[in-house]
N, C-alpha and C positions, 0 to 999 in steps of 0.2 A: 700394634707394632707391625711392621712391615718385616716379613723374613725375604730376603733376597737367595733366590735359589741359583743363581747366575754364577756364582763361586763355583759350582759343581755340575757344570754341564752335562747331561747323559747324551751318548749318541739317539737319535731319534728310533722310535721304536716300529715305525711305519713308514711309508713313502708314499703312501696312496692319495691323489688329489682330492682335497677337500673344499668345499665352499659353504661357509655361512653367512645368512643374511642377518643383519642387524640394523640400527637407524644411523644414518650418516649425521655425525654432529659435528665435524670441522672439515672441510674441503682438500683434498688433495691426495697425493698416492706415495705409501711407504714401502718400502722393501727391504726385509732384516730377517735377523734370526730371532726367534720367539724367546722371549724370559719371562716365566711365570711369578706373577708377583701375589702371592696369598697373604690376607691380613690373618695372622693368627693371634688368637686371643692370649693376654697374659691370664694365667692361673690367679682367679680370686676365690678365697676362703672365707666364710663365716667365724670370726673369733671374736666370742664374748669378751667383755672388757668390765673391770671394776668401775663401780661409781668413780672412784678417786683417780682412774686413769681416762675418765671422758674429757676433761678440761684440756691435756697434752696431746689427747688425739684428736680432738678438734683442731688446737694449733697446728698439728701435723699436717691436717688436711689444708688450713689456710695458707701455710706455708707452700704447699705444691700449686695453689690455687695463684698464689703469687709468683711463682715461678714461669709457670702457665701463660699468665697475662703478661710477663716481661718477654717471653718467648715469642708469644704472638705479636707483641706491639714491634720487635726486632724484624720479624718477619713483614709486617706491615709496612716499615719504615723500608726494607728493601724492596719491596715490591712498588713502594710509591716512586722509589727513586728510578726503578727501572720500565714501570708499566704504568704509573699515572696513579692519580688518586682514587678514582672509581673501584680500580682493582684493588688497590690498597684497602678501600673501605670494606672488603668481604671480609677482611680479618681484622680490621675494626670492630668489626660486629661480632666476630668470635672470642675478641677478648673483652667487648661488652656482656657477653651469654657468661663466662665465668664469672662476673659479678651478678649475674640477674638471680634475683629471689627465687625463681621458680627451678632455679636448678641450685646455686651453691646455699641457699639457706635449706633446703630440703635436706641436702647432704648432711647439713648441719644437724638440722633436727634428728633426723634418723640416726645419726651416732650417738645424741642425747638421750633421744625416748628408747631407743632399741638396745643401747650400751653394746655397740658394735664398731668394730673396725672400719676405719675411714674407706678403705678400698671396697670392703662388702655395700657399703651404704651408697658410695657411689654408683655401684655398678647397678645396683636396685634402682636407684634414681634416673641413672643412663636407660635402663631397660623400659621405664615407664614412661619417659619422654618419648624415645623411639617408637614405642607401640601408639602414644597418642597422635604423633604426627603420621605415622604409619595408616592410622585407621581413616584419614580424611580422604574424601572425594577427590578433592583438589590435589592434581598432580604436582603442582608447584609445591604446596605443602610438605606432600609424601618426600619429594626430593631433598628436602631440608632435613632429613633423618641423617644424609650424610653429614651434614654440618654440627649435627647434636654429636654424633660419634665422633668425629675429629676431634671436637672440642675434649670430650669426656677422655678420649684414649691418652691426649696430651696430659691430662691431669693425673690419670692413673699410671702412666710413664713414670712421672715425676715421683708419685706417692711410692712406687715400687723402686725407684732407683734404677729402672733400666736403662741401659746404652741405646741410643735410639739412632738406627741406620736408615737412611732415605735413598732414593732411587739416584741422587746425584754422585753418588759413590759409581755408579757403574760407567766403566770406560771406553766400551766397544759398542758399535752400532747395534741396536737392538729396537725389537719392536716391542712393546710391554703389553702383556694380556694378563688381566688382573678381575679378579671378583667384583672389586668395588677401588673405587681412586677417589680419596677425597681433593677438596680444592689446594689444601698446603703440599699434598703430594703431587699433584700438578703442577704448582707454580715453580716446584724444584726442577722441573724437567727444562732440560737445555735443547736448543734446536738439533744439537748432536751432541752425545750418541744415541740419544733416544728420538727416533726418526718418524714414530707412528706409536700409537697405541688403540686397544679395544677393551671393553668391560663389558661385564654381565649385566650390571646395573647402570642405571641414570639416565636423564631425560634433557632433552634439547635445551630446559633450561636451567638445567641444573648449572651451580657455580663450575663445576669441573668441565663442563661443554663450554662454557664463555670462555672459560681462560685457555683451553686448546685452541680456540678459534683465533684469540690474540696472538698466540704464539704461534700461529699457523701451522701446529701441528695436525698432520691427518688422524683422524679419530673416528673409531666406530662402536657404538654403545648398546647396549642391549642385546646382546649374545647370550643366549641361555647356555648354563653348563660350559660355559667358554674354558674354563681353566681345568675341567675335566675331560675334554676332546681334542685339545691341543698340547703336546709335550714342549718340554724345554728343547731349545736349538733347531726346532723344526723351522723350514723356510716360510716366510708368511708376507702375505699382500695385503695391505689396508689400502682399501679404496674408499677414501672419504667422501666422493662424489655419489655413490651410489650405495654405501651401508653394506659393503660386501668385504668379506675376510676370504683369503684363497691360500689353502694350507698345502705345502709341497707341491707349488706350481711346476710344470715343467719349463723346462731351459727356452722354450717357444713361448710360453705365456710370461715369463719374466721379462725376455726381451720386448714382448708385445707392451708390458706397460711401461717398461725403461723407454721405450719409444713414445709412448703416451705421454710422458713427464716430458721429454725433450719437444715434442709436438707442442704440448701446452705452454712450456716455456717460449717457445719460439713464438706462436703464436699470439702469446700476450707481449712480447717483444713488438712484434708488428702492429699490433693494435694500440700499442701504447703511443707509435707515432703520430697516431691520430688525435693525441690529447689535447693539443691545442687548436685544432680545427673544430669548424662549429657543426652541428649536429642539424645538416641541412640536407635535402634530397636532389638529385640530379637536376631535378626541375624548380629548385631553389625554395622549396618549402620547409620553413625553418621551424625544429622541435627545441624542446628543453630537457636535458637530461641531469637529474638531481639523485642525490642519493639517499636510502634509508641507514640509520645509524643508531644506536644506543648508548654508546661512549663517547666521552669526548675525544679519547683517545684514537678514535677511528676518523676522526677529520683528515688525519694526514694522508690516511689511504682515498678519503675521497677529493682532496687535492689532486693527488698522484693519479688517480684513474680518471681525472678530467670533471669531477661533478660540479654542475653550474647550481649550487647551493644543494641545501638539505630539505628534501621532500619530505621527510618523516622522520623525527627527532623520537624514539619511543621513551617516555620518561620513566618510565616503569622502573628499569633498572636502579634508577635512585633508592625507591621505595624496597626493592628488592636486597640492595646492599646494605640499606639501614634496618631490614628486618629483625627483629620484632618491634623496631622503634620506629616510629613516622619521621621522615625529614622536616627538618625545621625551615622557616621561611628562609633564613639565611642562606643555610645550605642549598636550597632552590636557586635561590638568586645567584649565588656564587657561581653555579654550573650553568645557570642559562645565559646567564652575562658574559661566561667565556665563551659559550656558543656563539653569541651572538657577534662578541669583537673580533673573533677570530673568522667568522665568515663575512663582514660588513664590506663591501655593501652588499652583497648577496643575501637572499633570504635564507630563514631558517624556520620551517612549520615544525612545532612542537606540540605533539599529541599530548592532551590532558592524560590523567592516570586511569589506564586501560586495563588493570589487572581485574580478575573476576573471571567467570566462567571457572575455569580450571588451573587458574594461577593466582587465586587471590589469598594475600595473608588473612588470618583469620583475626586477626587486632582490629581489623577494620569493618568486614561483614559481621562478625560476632555471630553469625548462627551457621548452622549446617543446612545446604540446600541439596534436595534431590536432583535437580535438574539443572545445574548451576549456568552452562551453556546459555540457556535460556531463561535465567534469572539476573540476580542484581549485578548487573556489571556496566562496564563503560560509562556514561553520563549517568544513568540512572542510577548507579552507585555512588556516583561523586555527588549527584544532586541529594541523595538522602543523608549522605555525611558531610555536611556543609562545612562542619569545621575544618576539617582535613582539606577540602575542596578549596576555600576559601584561602588556606596558607599558599596552596599551589597558585592560583589565583593571581594573589596579590603580589607572588615573586616574579611571575611572568610580565604583568603589567610594569613593575618597577624595572624588569630586565628590558624591557622593549626601548628604553632609551639608549641601551648598548647597541644597538644594531637593528636590523632588518625583522624582526620576529614576527611571526604570525600563530596564532593559536586555532587548533584544530582538536574538536570533541568528537569523539567516538560512539559507536552504536547508535546513532541518534533514528527513531523512528516515526518523528511527526513534528510539526511545526509547533505545538505547545512546548515541547522540551528546548526547543530554539529559544522560544521566548522567555522561557524561565531561567535561561541561564544567561540571556543577555540583561534581563532585570539585575540576576546576581552580579554581573560585572558592572552594571552601573552605579548598585550601593558601594561596589570596594573601589570604585573610581573616587566617588563622594568620600569615602573614608580616607583615601590616600591623601586628597584635597585637604581635608581637616587636619591631617598629619603634616601636611608641606612636604610630602613626598611626590617626586617627579614620574611620569609616565608619557608614553606615547599615545595623545587622545585619538589619532587614527589608526591605531593596531586593529589589523586585519583578524576577523573570526571567520573559520568555516568548519565543515562537517566532514567526517567519513561517511560516503554513501556506501554502506556493505551489508544492509538487510533488503530484503525485497520491497517493504513499504516504501521507503527511502526512495527507493530507485524508481518506483511508479509514479510517486508524488514528486518528483525530482524539480519539475517546472514550478510547482507550489515551493518547495525548499528552495529553490534558487533566488527566490526574491527574498528570502530571509537573512541570507548569509553574502560572505565577500567571496567565497571560492568553495569548489568540491574536491575530495579525494574520493578515488573510487578503491575501496579495499576489497579485492578480490578473492584473498583467501576464505574470509567470511560469507560474502556476498556468494559464493559457489555453493558452500556447505549448507547454509540457509535456504537457498534458492533450489536445491537439488536435494534436500532432505538427506542428507549424508555425512557421516564423519569419516574424514580421510584418514584418521588413525584406526579406524576398524577395519582389521582385514577383511571380512566379510562384505563389506560394502565400497571398499576403497576403490574398486573398479569402475564404480559410478561416477568417481571423481572428475568431471571433464570439462575444463575450463572453456573449451570450443562448443559446449553444449548450444544448439540454437536459443535455447529460453535466455541464456547468459549472454549471447551476442545481443538479443534484442535489449536487454535491460542495459546495457553498456552503452548501445546507442541512443536511448532514451535519456539517459544520464548527461552522455555527450551534448544531445541535442539541447538538452533544457539548459545546459550551462552556454552553451553558446547564444540563443534566444534572449537569455537574460544578461548576457555580456560580463559574465564571471569566467576565470579560468579553472580547468578540470584538469586535474592530474589522477595517475594511476600510481599506486604505491604497494600493492599486492604483489605477488610472486610472478604473476601472470606477466605483469612488464617487464620481467627480465629473460622472458623466453623468445629467443629469435624468430622462430615460427609464429608464436601470438603477435611479435611486434608488427609485422606485416599486416595482419589483421587490423589490430589496433590503430595503426597509423591510417589505414583506409576508412575506419569508422570516425575518424576525427580526432582522435586523442593525439595533444601537442607537448604534454608536459609528461615524461615518464620518470618513476624515483624507483630504484631499486640497490640491491646491494651494490658497494661501490665497485667491485671486480667486475662486475656485469657491463658497466658502462662502456669500456671500449669494443665489447661485442655489438652491443646493441648500435653503439654509433657507428661502427663498420656496416650495420644491417643499413640504417637510415642513409648514409652517404653511398650506398650502392642500389639504391631504387629510386623510382618516381613515383611521385605522389599519385600522379594520374592512374597508374598501373596498381597502387595500394587500394586507390579507392576502387577498381572494376574487381579486385581480388575479393575485396570486404563485400563489396555489392552481389557478386555470385554466392560467397558464402552464406551469407545471409537467406538465401534461395534453396540452401541444402537442408535435409532432413535429420539429419544425424551428426553427432559430433564427431564420428568416424569418417563420414563423407567429406565434411569439412577439412578435417586435418588431410586426410589425403589430397584433398584437391590443392591447400594451399602449399604442401611439401611438394606436389608436382609442379605448382606454379612458380616457386622460387629455387627451388634445389639446384638447377642449372648455373643460378647466379653465382654461389658461394661455394667454398671448399668444404669439403665434409666436416672438417675440423670447427668451423664456425658455426654451422647449423645445429650441430651438437653441442649441448647448453653444458656437458661437462668438461669441455676443453677450453 
């Protein structure tokens, strides 16, 4: 249950300026007074019951379950109307969790076998499930603890008849600071009065973070001991670009951040004026700017910012939203068909299931891995679990009649993997023929080039596929042997490392020689500084977060291709990433206002 202490705001006990660092979860800047939200657990006591009372106690629990299921169903419908199907599916999944045998049946069994009250049995099962999820190495699974807690707390509230208060009751502009926020807490946030939030827990792939981005609420997560270090009514700046909180900022700081907001809005307005214009350099070199998305609802942003198609649709969110279940073929088909129809005739590149590493649902992998990032993930996982993979591939093939769909396979390391999956596709096509189901026989298939082995033999792989997409996020980490989430080595995460630039050039040259298109869909493609070098190396298709498209288009339309080539040639002669970055910044800084070079504006 949430206890809102905003009704009794106490004066700030200190006025010193303090800065706290967390994880940037949702971009933007928010300035407001702090409201501390603490999740206070309802008291639960163990009460023995007589044997003749067991049946009625079970019924009381089942009634609370039914009420919770109804509440979640109503919430899902509300979200479906305001935000779309995929966000609503989070709460559909919560409703299914209420009836899941691993949850509901265990509580009932505990009531019957131990002859205890329903509240105690529920609390025990909740603790067991949360401990199980928290023990996984996989960060995605650990983040599902919040979903379990959200559902169990709702049932407990209904069991105890507690009047529930939620955050939508706050009526003045505030920044919410919390130890934890569940998806159903976040979904009630209005754009105002709640202008931003920060929490002690959470991850970038948590449902709470995903919803915050969709609502355009600036958010910072992972700030340790947040609610113990900040008091109610202290002024707080939430910097969702840098992952920073500033407490009790000076008037000069507030003025600077307000100015940044205005500069951002003005820069965005000016950049959007270029939306209908082509991405073409001053010397008429044509480029293509596409969008990376994971939700159908993001298409409107892609269109608004001028995307020329979808260069990466991350299909994982469908799996995440249905977890612990797997999506059906019809659910896949409905989603991919809607994407294809909305984009036609522009292309939509759909990456197949790429959960794994640190974000895999245990229902799929079935075992715990000591080193999941180097384990069963990407295409290798899909080929091991072919029933699941067949379901997705069948839907993709069927959806190909709805528009210009392309299929992209992640984490490919060699030719054999490509040939195996192409054989599987031929088998599925034969099945669809036998069933009389239509598909586009000329459907294009490509791969993510995101591991060093694939980059080195790109000339060989190019003869096996229809297109490449360079995934720089993984390529950088695998090539430089660093985990950018590890603070001890994050300083070594260098996108302009000479080795990486040579790998990218090798991939681009191989694609050009084979006559296949090469795109880039990693974070590197959205950085204005890197864009100049990438253009010079020969990259012609950039895919990025929709909001970055106007910035990169402005860069493209302000440079000459021949100048970019000279910059890239000189960069390849430098010996360190720092030398390359300093050289590139010096070469282009005079061309752009400061705000357009800075990727946070």
